C-alpha positions as CSV (number, residue, x, y, z in Angstrom):
1,M,8.5,38.5,10.1
2,A,6.6,37.3,7.1
3,V,2.9,37.0,7.5
4,R,1.7,33.4,7.1
5,L,-1.0,33.4,4.5
6,E,-2.0,29.8,5.0
7,L,-2.2,27.7,8.1
8,H,-2.4,23.9,7.6
9,V,-1.2,21.0,9.7
10,A,-1.1,17.5,8.3
11,G,-4.1,15.4,9.5
12,R,-4.2,12.1,11.1
13,I,-3.2,9.3,8.7
14,E,-6.8,8.1,8.6
15,D,-8.0,11.7,7.6
16,Y,-6.7,11.1,4.1
17,A,-8.4,9.9,1.0
18,L,-6.6,8.2,-1.9
19,I,-7.0,9.3,-5.5
20,G,-4.8,8.0,-8.4
21,D,-4.4,7.1,-12.0
22,M,-2.5,3.8,-11.7
23,Q,0.8,5.5,-12.3
24,T,0.9,7.8,-9.2
25,A,-1.4,8.8,-6.4
26,A,-2.4,11.8,-4.2
27,L,-3.6,12.0,-0.6
28,V,-6.4,14.5,0.1
29,C,-7.1,15.6,3.7
30,R,-10.6,16.2,5.1
31,D,-10.1,20.0,4.8
32,G,-9.6,19.7,1.0
33,T,-5.8,19.9,1.1
34,V,-3.7,17.7,-1.2
35,D,-0.6,17.0,1.0
36,W,1.1,14.3,-1.0
37,L,1.6,13.9,-4.7
38,C,4.6,12.6,-6.6
39,L,4.8,13.2,-10.4
40,P,4.9,11.6,-12.8
41,R,5.3,8.2,-11.0
42,F,4.7,6.8,-7.5
43,D,8.5,6.9,-6.9
44,S,9.1,10.4,-8.4
45,H,9.9,13.4,-6.3
46,A,6.9,14.9,-4.5
47,I,5.6,18.3,-5.6
48,F,3.4,18.4,-2.5
49,A,5.2,17.1,0.6
50,G,3.3,18.9,3.3
51,L,2.4,15.4,4.7
52,L,6.0,15.0,5.8
53,G,6.7,18.6,6.7
54,T,4.7,21.8,6.9
55,E,2.7,24.0,4.5
56,E,6.1,25.4,3.3
57,H,6.9,22.0,1.7
58,G,4.0,22.1,-0.8
59,F,0.2,21.6,-0.8
60,W,-2.9,22.5,-2.7
61,R,-6.0,23.4,-0.6
62,L,-9.4,23.9,-2.2
63,G,-12.3,24.6,0.0
64,P,-14.5,27.3,1.6
65,A,-12.6,30.6,2.3
66,H,-11.5,31.1,5.9
67,A,-9.5,33.5,8.0
68,A,-5.8,33.4,7.2
69,D,-4.8,32.7,10.8
70,A,-7.4,29.9,11.3
71,E,-7.2,26.3,10.3
72,P,-9.3,25.5,7.3
73,P,-12.7,23.9,7.9
74,T,-13.1,20.2,7.4
75,A,-15.7,18.6,5.1
76,A,-18.9,17.6,6.8
77,R,-19.2,14.6,4.4
78,R,-17.0,12.8,2.0
79,T,-17.4,9.6,0.0
80,Y,-16.2,7.9,-3.2
81,R,-18.7,8.2,-6.0
82,G,-20.0,4.6,-6.2
83,D,-17.4,2.0,-6.8
84,S,-14.7,4.3,-8.1
85,L,-11.7,6.4,-7.0
86,I,-13.5,9.7,-7.5
87,L,-13.7,11.5,-4.2
88,E,-16.6,13.8,-3.3
89,S,-16.3,16.1,-0.3
90,E,-19.1,18.5,0.9
91,W,-18.9,21.4,3.3
92,D,-21.8,23.0,5.1
93,T,-21.1,26.7,5.8
94,S,-23.1,29.6,7.1
95,R,-23.4,30.8,3.5
96,G,-24.5,27.4,2.0
97,T,-23.2,24.0,0.9
98,V,-20.5,23.3,-1.6
99,R,-19.1,20.1,-3.1
100,V,-15.5,19.4,-4.4
101,T,-14.9,16.4,-6.7
102,D,-11.3,15.2,-6.8
103,F,-9.9,12.6,-9.2
104,M,-7.0,11.6,-11.5
105,P,-8.1,10.2,-14.8
106,P,-6.4,7.0,-16.0
107,R,-3.9,8.2,-18.6
108,D,-1.9,7.6,-21.7
109,G,-0.3,11.1,-21.7
110,A,0.3,13.8,-19.1
111,P,-0.7,13.0,-15.5
112,Q,-3.5,15.2,-14.3
113,L,-5.2,16.0,-10.9
114,I,-8.6,17.5,-11.5
115,R,-10.7,19.3,-8.9
116,I,-14.3,20.4,-9.7
117,V,-16.1,22.8,-7.4
118,E,-19.9,22.6,-7.5
119,G,-22.4,24.9,-5.7
120,V,-25.1,22.9,-3.9
121,S,-27.0,25.7,-2.0
122,G,-26.5,29.3,-1.1
123,R,-23.5,31.4,-2.3
124,V,-20.2,30.1,-0.8
125,P,-17.0,32.0,-1.0
126,M,-14.2,29.7,-2.0
127,R,-10.4,29.7,-2.2
128,S,-7.8,27.7,-4.0
129,A,-4.3,28.0,-2.6
130,L,-1.6,26.2,-4.6
131,R,1.9,26.1,-3.3
132,M,4.1,23.8,-5.5
133,R,7.5,22.8,-4.1
134,F,9.6,20.4,-6.2
135,S,12.0,17.8,-5.0
136,Y,10.1,16.9,-1.8
137,G,9.6,20.5,-0.8
138,R,13.1,21.7,-1.3
139,V,12.9,23.6,-4.6
140,V,10.8,26.6,-5.3
141,P,9.9,26.5,-9.0
142,W,9.8,29.4,-11.4
143,V,6.0,30.2,-11.8
144,H,5.0,32.3,-14.7
145,K,2.3,32.7,-17.4
146,H,2.6,31.0,-20.8
147,E,-0.1,31.7,-23.4
148,G,-2.7,32.4,-20.6
149,R,-1.7,29.3,-18.6
150,T,0.2,29.2,-15.3
151,V,3.3,27.0,-15.4
152,A,5.8,26.1,-12.7
153,V,9.2,25.0,-13.9
154,A,12.3,23.6,-12.0
155,G,14.9,21.5,-13.7
156,P,13.4,18.6,-15.6
157,D,9.8,19.2,-14.4
158,S,7.0,21.5,-15.3
159,V,3.5,21.6,-13.8
160,W,0.7,23.4,-15.6
161,F,-2.2,24.9,-13.7
162,D,-5.4,25.5,-15.6
163,T,-8.7,27.1,-14.5
164,D,-11.2,29.6,-15.8
165,C,-10.9,31.5,-12.5
166,E,-8.8,34.6,-12.0
167,T,-5.5,33.8,-10.3
168,Y,-2.9,35.8,-8.5
169,G,0.4,35.2,-6.8
170,K,1.3,36.0,-3.2
171,A,4.1,34.7,-0.9
172,L,5.2,32.2,-3.6
173,T,1.6,30.8,-3.7
174,T,-1.0,30.8,-6.5
175,Y,-4.4,31.8,-5.3
176,S,-8.0,31.9,-6.8
177,D,-10.8,33.5,-4.9
178,F,-14.3,33.0,-6.2
179,T,-18.0,32.3,-5.1
180,V,-20.2,29.4,-6.2
181,A,-24.0,29.3,-6.4
182,P,-26.3,26.3,-7.1
183,G,-25.5,24.8,-10.5
184,D,-22.0,26.5,-10.8
185,R,-19.2,24.1,-11.7
186,I,-15.6,25.4,-11.8
187,A,-12.7,23.2,-12.6
188,F,-9.0,23.3,-11.6
189,T,-6.4,21.1,-13.1
190,I,-2.7,20.5,-12.7
191,S,-0.8,18.5,-15.4
192,W,2.8,17.4,-15.4
193,E,5.1,17.4,-18.4
194,P,8.9,17.2,-18.8
195,S,10.1,20.9,-18.9
196,H,11.8,20.5,-22.2
197,K,8.7,19.4,-24.0
198,Q,5.7,21.3,-25.4
199,P,2.9,22.2,-23.0
200,P,0.4,19.4,-22.3
201,P,-3.0,19.6,-24.0
202,L,-5.6,21.8,-22.3
203,P,-7.6,19.6,-19.9
204,E,-11.2,18.6,-20.5
205,P,-12.4,18.1,-16.9
206,E,-16.0,17.1,-17.5
207,Q,-15.2,14.6,-20.2
208,S,-12.3,13.2,-18.0
209,L,-14.7,12.8,-15.1
210,E,-17.2,10.8,-17.2
211,A,-14.4,8.6,-18.6
212,T,-12.9,8.0,-15.2
213,E,-16.3,6.9,-13.8
214,D,-16.8,4.6,-16.8
215,F,-13.3,3.1,-16.3
216,W,-13.9,2.2,-12.6
217,R,-17.5,0.9,-13.2
218,E,-16.3,-1.4,-16.0
219,W,-13.4,-2.6,-13.9
220,V,-15.5,-3.4,-10.9
221,E,-17.9,-5.4,-13.0
222,H,-15.3,-8.1,-13.4
223,C,-15.3,-8.9,-9.6
224,T,-16.5,-12.4,-9.0
225,Y,-17.1,-11.9,-5.2
226,H,-20.8,-11.3,-4.3
227,G,-20.7,-12.2,-0.6
228,P,-21.8,-10.2,2.5
229,Y,-18.6,-8.2,2.7
230,R,-18.7,-7.0,-0.8
231,E,-18.5,-3.3,0.0
232,A,-15.2,-3.8,2.0
233,V,-13.8,-6.2,-0.6
234,I,-14.6,-3.9,-3.6
235,R,-13.0,-0.9,-1.9
236,S,-9.9,-3.0,-1.1
237,L,-9.7,-4.2,-4.7
238,I,-10.0,-0.7,-6.0
239,T,-7.2,0.3,-3.7
240,L,-5.0,-2.5,-4.9
241,K,-5.7,-1.6,-8.5
242,A,-4.8,2.0,-7.7
243,L,-1.4,0.8,-6.4
244,T,-0.7,-0.9,-9.7
245,Y,1.7,0.8,-12.0
246,A,-0.2,0.3,-15.3
247,P,2.6,0.7,-17.8
248,T,4.6,-2.3,-16.3
249,G,2.3,-4.3,-14.1
250,G,4.4,-3.6,-11.0
251,I,2.6,-3.1,-7.7
252,V,3.7,-0.7,-5.0
253,A,3.4,-1.6,-1.4
254,A,2.0,1.9,-0.6
255,P,2.0,5.3,-2.4
256,T,3.9,7.0,0.5
257,T,7.2,7.1,2.3
258,S,8.1,7.6,5.9
259,L,4.7,7.6,7.5
260,P,5.8,6.3,10.9
261,E,5.1,2.9,12.5
262,D,5.9,4.6,15.8
263,I,4.7,8.3,16.0
264,G,7.8,10.4,16.8
265,G,10.1,7.4,16.2
266,V,12.5,6.3,13.5
267,R,10.6,3.4,12.0
268,N,9.9,5.3,8.8
269,W,10.4,3.6,5.4
270,D,9.8,4.2,1.7
271,Y,7.1,1.8,0.4
272,R,6.8,3.2,-3.1
273,Y,8.5,0.1,-4.7
274,T,7.4,-3.4,-5.7
275,W,8.1,-6.0,-3.0
276,L,7.9,-9.4,-4.5
277,R,6.2,-10.6,-1.4
278,D,3.5,-7.9,-1.3
279,A,3.0,-8.0,-5.1
280,A,2.6,-11.8,-5.0
281,I,0.0,-11.8,-2.3
282,T,-1.8,-8.9,-4.0
283,L,-1.8,-11.0,-7.2
284,S,-3.3,-13.9,-5.3
285,S,-6.2,-11.8,-4.1
286,L,-6.8,-10.4,-7.5
287,L,-6.8,-13.8,-9.1
288,R,-9.3,-15.1,-6.5
289,T,-11.7,-12.3,-7.3
290,G,-11.6,-12.6,-11.1
291,Y,-8.8,-10.3,-12.2
292,R,-6.6,-12.3,-14.5
293,E,-5.3,-9.4,-16.6
294,E,-3.5,-7.9,-13.6
295,A,-2.0,-11.3,-12.9
296,R,-0.7,-11.6,-16.5
297,A,0.8,-8.1,-16.3
298,W,2.5,-8.8,-13.0
299,R,4.0,-12.1,-14.3
300,E,5.4,-10.3,-17.3
301,W,6.9,-7.6,-14.9
302,L,8.4,-10.4,-12.8
303,L,10.1,-12.1,-15.7
304,R,11.5,-8.8,-16.9
305,A,12.7,-7.8,-13.4
306,V,14.4,-11.1,-12.6
307,A,15.6,-11.5,-16.2
308,G,18.3,-14.2,-16.6
309,D,19.6,-13.8,-13.0
310,P,17.4,-15.6,-10.5
311,E,20.4,-16.4,-8.3
312,N,20.5,-12.6,-7.5
313,L,16.8,-12.3,-6.9
314,Q,16.0,-9.1,-4.9
315,I,13.2,-8.8,-2.4
316,M,12.0,-5.6,-4.1
317,Y,12.5,-3.7,-7.3
318,G,11.5,-0.4,-8.8
319,I,8.1,-0.2,-10.4
320,A,9.7,-0.7,-13.8
321,G,12.1,-3.4,-12.5
322,E,14.9,-1.1,-11.4
323,R,17.4,-2.8,-9.1
324,E,19.2,0.1,-7.4
325,L,17.0,1.6,-4.7
326,G,19.6,3.3,-2.6
327,E,18.4,4.7,0.7
328,A,18.9,8.4,1.6
329,E,17.5,10.8,4.3
330,L,15.8,14.1,3.4
331,D,17.1,16.3,6.3
332,W,15.1,19.3,5.3
333,L,11.8,17.6,6.1
334,P,10.9,17.2,9.8
335,G,8.8,14.2,9.2
336,Y,5.2,13.4,9.8
337,E,4.4,14.7,13.4
338,N,8.2,15.1,13.8
339,S,8.8,11.4,13.0
340,G,12.3,11.5,11.5
341,P,14.2,10.7,9.5
342,V,12.3,11.0,6.2
343,R,13.7,8.3,4.0
344,V,13.6,7.8,0.2
345,G,14.9,4.6,-1.4
346,N,15.1,1.4,0.7
347,G,18.3,-0.2,1.9
348,A,16.5,-3.5,2.5
349,A,16.4,-4.2,-1.3
350,H,19.5,-6.4,-1.1
351,Q,18.6,-8.3,2.1
352,L,18.4,-12.1,1.9
353,Q,14.8,-13.1,2.6
354,L,14.2,-16.7,1.7
355,D,10.5,-16.5,2.1
356,V,10.2,-14.5,-1.1
357,Y,10.9,-17.6,-3.1
358,G,7.9,-19.2,-1.6
359,E,5.6,-16.2,-2.2
360,V,6.6,-15.9,-5.8
361,T,6.3,-19.6,-6.5
362,E,2.9,-19.7,-4.8
363,A,1.7,-16.8,-6.9
364,L,2.9,-18.5,-10.1
365,H,1.2,-21.7,-9.0
366,L,-2.1,-20.0,-8.3
367,A,-1.9,-18.3,-11.7
368,H,-1.4,-21.7,-13.3
369,M,-4.2,-23.3,-11.3
370,T,-6.7,-20.5,-12.2
371,G,-6.1,-21.0,-16.0
372,L,-3.7,-18.2,-16.8
373,S,-2.1,-19.0,-20.2
374,R,1.1,-21.0,-19.9
375,N,4.4,-19.1,-20.1
376,D,7.4,-21.4,-20.6
377,Y,9.8,-18.9,-19.1
378,A,7.8,-18.6,-16.0
379,S,8.0,-22.3,-15.5
380,L,11.8,-22.2,-16.2
381,L,12.2,-19.4,-13.7
382,Q,10.4,-21.4,-11.1
383,L,12.7,-24.3,-11.6
384,K,15.8,-22.0,-11.4
385,L,14.5,-20.6,-8.1
386,I,14.3,-24.1,-6.6
387,R,17.8,-24.9,-7.7
388,Y,18.9,-21.8,-5.9
389,L,17.0,-22.8,-2.8
390,E,18.5,-26.3,-2.9
391,Q,21.8,-24.7,-2.0
392,H,20.6,-21.9,0.3
393,W,17.4,-22.8,2.2
394,D,19.3,-23.8,5.3
395,E,21.1,-20.4,5.6
396,P,20.0,-17.7,8.1
397,D,18.3,-14.6,6.6
398,E,16.6,-11.3,7.5
399,G,13.1,-12.7,7.3
400,I,9.7,-11.4,6.3
401,W,10.0,-8.4,8.5
402,E,13.3,-7.2,7.1
403,V,15.0,-7.0,10.5
404,R,18.1,-4.8,10.6
405,G,19.6,-6.9,13.3
406,P,21.6,-10.1,12.8
407,R,20.4,-12.8,10.4
408,R,18.6,-15.7,12.0
409,H,17.1,-19.0,11.0
410,F,13.5,-17.7,10.8
411,V,10.9,-20.4,10.9
412,H,8.6,-18.6,8.5
413,S,11.4,-18.3,5.9
414,K,12.0,-22.1,6.1
415,V,8.2,-22.8,5.8
416,M,8.0,-20.6,2.7
417,A,11.1,-22.4,1.2
418,W,9.1,-25.6,1.7
419,V,6.1,-24.0,-0.1
420,A,8.4,-23.1,-3.0
421,V,9.6,-26.7,-3.4
422,D,6.1,-28.1,-2.8
423,R,4.4,-25.9,-5.5
424,T,7.2,-26.7,-8.0
425,I,6.7,-30.4,-7.4
426,K,3.0,-30.0,-8.2
427,L,4.0,-28.1,-11.4
428,I,6.1,-31.1,-12.4
429,E,3.5,-33.6,-11.4
430,S,1.0,-31.7,-13.6
431,G,3.2,-32.4,-16.6
432,D,3.9,-28.7,-17.3
433,A,7.5,-28.8,-16.3
434,D,10.4,-31.2,-16.0
435,G,12.6,-31.6,-13.0
436,P,14.3,-34.0,-10.6
437,L,11.0,-35.1,-8.9
438,E,12.3,-37.6,-6.4
439,K,15.2,-35.4,-5.4
440,W,12.9,-32.4,-4.7
441,R,10.5,-34.6,-2.8
442,E,13.4,-35.5,-0.6
443,L,14.3,-31.8,-0.3
444,R,10.7,-31.0,0.7
445,D,10.8,-33.7,3.4
446,D,14.1,-32.4,4.7
447,I,12.9,-28.9,5.1
448,H,9.7,-30.0,6.8
449,R,11.6,-32.2,9.2
450,D,14.1,-29.4,9.9
451,V,11.4,-26.9,10.8
452,C,9.5,-29.3,13.0
453,E,12.7,-30.4,14.9
454,K,14.4,-27.0,15.3
455,G,11.6,-24.4,15.1
456,Y,9.1,-26.0,17.5
457,D,9.1,-25.6,21.3
458,K,7.7,-28.8,22.7
459,E,7.4,-27.5,26.2
460,R,5.1,-24.6,25.2
461,N,3.6,-26.4,22.2
462,T,4.3,-23.6,19.8
463,F,6.5,-22.8,16.9
464,T,8.9,-20.0,17.5
465,Q,10.2,-17.0,15.6
466,S,13.6,-18.6,14.8
467,Y,15.5,-21.7,15.6
468,G,16.5,-21.8,19.3
469,S,14.5,-18.7,20.2
470,K,11.7,-18.3,22.7
471,E,10.1,-15.4,20.9
472,L,6.9,-15.8,18.9
473,D,6.1,-14.3,15.5
474,A,2.8,-13.7,13.9
475,S,4.1,-15.0,10.5
476,L,3.8,-18.4,12.1
477,L,0.0,-18.0,11.6
478,L,0.6,-18.8,7.9
479,I,1.7,-22.4,8.6
480,P,-1.8,-23.9,8.1
481,Q,-2.7,-21.4,5.4
482,M,0.2,-22.5,3.3
483,G,-0.5,-26.2,3.8
484,F,2.7,-26.9,5.8
485,L,0.6,-28.6,8.5
486,P,-3.1,-29.2,8.7
487,P,-5.3,-26.8,10.8
488,D,-6.2,-29.5,13.3
489,D,-2.5,-30.4,14.1
490,K,-2.0,-29.8,17.8
491,R,1.2,-27.8,17.0
492,V,-0.8,-25.4,14.8
493,I,-3.5,-25.0,17.4
494,G,-0.9,-24.5,20.1
495,T,0.9,-21.8,18.0
496,I,-2.3,-19.9,17.4
497,E,-3.2,-19.9,21.1
498,A,0.3,-18.9,22.1
499,I,0.2,-15.9,19.7
500,Q,-3.1,-14.9,21.1
501,R,-1.7,-14.9,24.6
502,E,1.7,-13.3,24.0
503,L,1.3,-11.1,20.9
504,S,-2.2,-9.8,21.4
505,T,-2.8,-6.1,22.3
506,S,-5.5,-5.0,24.8
507,D,-7.8,-4.5,21.8
508,G,-7.3,-8.1,20.7
509,F,-5.2,-7.2,17.7
510,I,-1.9,-8.9,16.9
511,L,1.7,-7.6,17.0
512,R,4.2,-8.9,14.5
513,Y,6.7,-10.0,17.2
514,P,8.1,-8.6,20.5
515,T,10.3,-5.7,19.4
516,T,12.4,-6.2,22.6
517,S,13.7,-9.3,24.4
518,G,15.3,-8.3,27.7
519,D,17.5,-5.3,26.9
520,E,17.9,-6.3,23.3
521,N,16.0,-4.8,20.3
522,V,15.1,-7.9,18.3
523,D,14.9,-6.1,15.0
524,G,17.9,-3.8,15.5
525,L,15.8,-0.7,15.8
526,P,14.9,1.5,18.8
527,G,11.3,2.2,19.7
528,D,8.1,0.2,19.4
529,E,5.3,-0.2,16.8
530,G,1.6,-0.8,16.6
531,A,-0.4,-3.9,15.8
532,F,0.3,-5.1,12.3
533,L,-3.1,-5.3,10.6
534,A,-2.2,-8.1,8.2
535,C,-1.3,-10.3,11.3
536,S,-4.7,-9.7,12.8
537,F,-6.4,-10.7,9.6
538,W,-4.2,-13.9,9.6
539,M,-5.4,-14.6,13.1
540,A,-9.0,-14.4,12.0
541,D,-8.2,-16.8,9.1
542,D,-6.6,-19.3,11.4
543,L,-9.5,-19.1,13.9
544,A,-11.9,-19.9,11.1
545,M,-9.7,-22.8,9.9
546,I,-9.7,-24.4,13.4
547,G,-13.4,-24.1,13.7
548,R,-13.7,-21.0,16.0
549,V,-15.7,-19.2,13.3
550,D,-17.7,-16.9,15.6
551,E,-14.5,-15.7,17.1
552,A,-13.0,-15.2,13.7
553,R,-16.0,-13.2,12.4
554,K,-15.9,-10.9,15.5
555,L,-12.2,-10.2,15.0
556,F,-12.7,-9.6,11.3
557,E,-15.6,-7.2,11.8
558,K,-13.6,-5.4,14.6
559,L,-10.8,-5.0,12.0
560,L,-13.2,-3.6,9.5
561,S,-14.2,-1.0,12.0
562,L,-10.6,0.4,12.0
563,R,-10.9,1.4,8.4
564,N,-11.4,5.2,7.9
565,D,-14.6,6.6,6.6
566,L,-13.6,5.7,3.0
567,G,-12.7,2.1,3.8
568,L,-8.9,2.6,3.8
569,L,-6.2,1.0,6.0
570,A,-2.6,1.9,6.8
571,E,0.0,-0.7,7.8
572,E,-0.7,-0.7,11.5
573,W,-3.0,0.3,14.4
574,D,-1.6,2.0,17.4
575,P,-3.5,0.6,20.4
576,R,-2.4,3.4,22.7
577,L,-3.2,6.3,20.5
578,K,-6.2,4.6,18.8
579,R,-5.2,5.6,15.4
580,Q,-3.7,4.2,12.2
581,V,0.1,4.4,11.7
582,G,2.5,3.4,8.9
583,N,2.4,4.0,5.2
584,F,-1.1,4.5,3.7
585,P,-3.0,3.0,2.2
586,Q,-1.1,-0.3,2.5
587,A,-1.5,-3.2,0.1
588,F,-0.4,-5.6,2.9
589,S,-3.5,-4.7,4.9
590,H,-6.1,-4.7,2.1
591,V,-5.0,-8.1,0.7
592,P,-5.6,-10.2,3.9
593,L,-8.9,-8.3,4.3
594,I,-10.0,-9.7,1.0
595,D,-8.7,-13.2,1.8
596,T,-10.4,-13.3,5.2
597,A,-13.7,-12.1,3.7
598,L,-13.5,-14.9,1.1
599,R,-12.8,-17.5,3.8
600,L,-15.5,-16.4,6.2
601,T,-18.0,-16.2,3.3
602,A,-17.1,-19.7,2.2
603,S,-17.6,-21.0,5.8
604,G,-20.9,-19.1,6.3
605,A,-19.3,-17.3,9.3
606,Y,-20.9,-13.9,9.0
607,G,-23.7,-12.1,10.7
608,G,-27.1,-11.2,9.3
């Protein structure tokens, strides 16, 4: 039997830090292990897929040396350097203290992951263990020396490893063993390049570190929010910026795939794509905090992705606007904590989700209202989307949660169809577009009337998940936020209170919907899920809107306490296991954090 030279088990989801260069991202565990990295893009194959498997599927550990049969020690402290995406981790050992700085410089050329080891005190033995496995851990590359540099090649990909330390190979892993004393700084870099091209330039770690710090400092300076929750808002904004694919303006929902919503279950999805909904709400948060350039880039991405075919609008696209996102299962990966299957691609891409028209139109409307320069084709696209909705708003769909069960007349979808028509009417009324104003005012009234008659349960004084159903849905919390009904409407207050009663966990957080109704799985999937964090932020928003501001603030600050030590949130919170679950970090969690902070600040509902 082969001797295992490295022992490493993927950490809890909240044990990870995010670093990235706005084209891809890596996750770094507390023990100094990079367990996830796709190169050269967010949606490329992973070269480190240990997060979804074992150490055999690729990782890069850099930290204090330890016994081969022992788990590596975790850092005593870690933080981001100021308002940046530069991670600093420190270990206190019996020999002294050492710091590792991890970052990915924003790039025009080859993607790089740079790790700088710095001695703080004493003399600390260190080890770098680099095990590259291409194609999500399936392919062992050919690793060899080329002009003094180490390069791993497989098919179209090559990854170059540069360091001044001596390296050696053992058990298909590249090692470096060294000792650092105070003042020592030793850098390690991996760079990706297509295998048929010339080698990437030699890295310049110290200059890249300075440039990366300058980039983030200058970017954060544009933030217009200076309220009491600034630390949380800034960290969330940096995270959203990190999820933006700089070359196109597309925004991924998360940098990971198949981190489970239900540990050990099958609710595992690939989020490395641009959902129109997620991108639109991300755009809204960026606009409200001073970031117009990201809004302009996303609008250009949208126009390219939709092109001249708005009737076939997809709910999601690739980060460059790709339409085909076929779903497949990677059966050689056991999944995070044996949560299989591991999926790449996303079969929901061609679902009908009518709410998307509302989110896109709302984002375009907000861009227009905040002074983004006019784009005639954006206005034309908005008009075309409404002409499509005229014919289809009254059809059943899969809804905001992408159920894989039968289509329904989801109330939230109808509300967002109303939003799309309402915002387009406002565009025409402003004089920036032409359209059949009276006809669309009638359409707006028809949709409103339909929702209030068919989606409202008079006996319980609450809107319901879909027409004729008894189930609730947390997306109903958006009714007052979208202006469909005023916050003081008794139907709105009744809905908020019903959701608090029926969809609240023991911790006071909010579930998306009941996953089962009797013996039936509402969403067509087995298993359960945690509290969806966005929904809990929506509840805090609604509570503030109906005047229960102290309750709103307490819920918001309780949600802030769920962030990991670096301020990051996954998609959901498991109230049983008391841990984060789902893809990480999740745009759909950080966006409402920002929005709720802005609302509470405006209302004065904060402590201190």
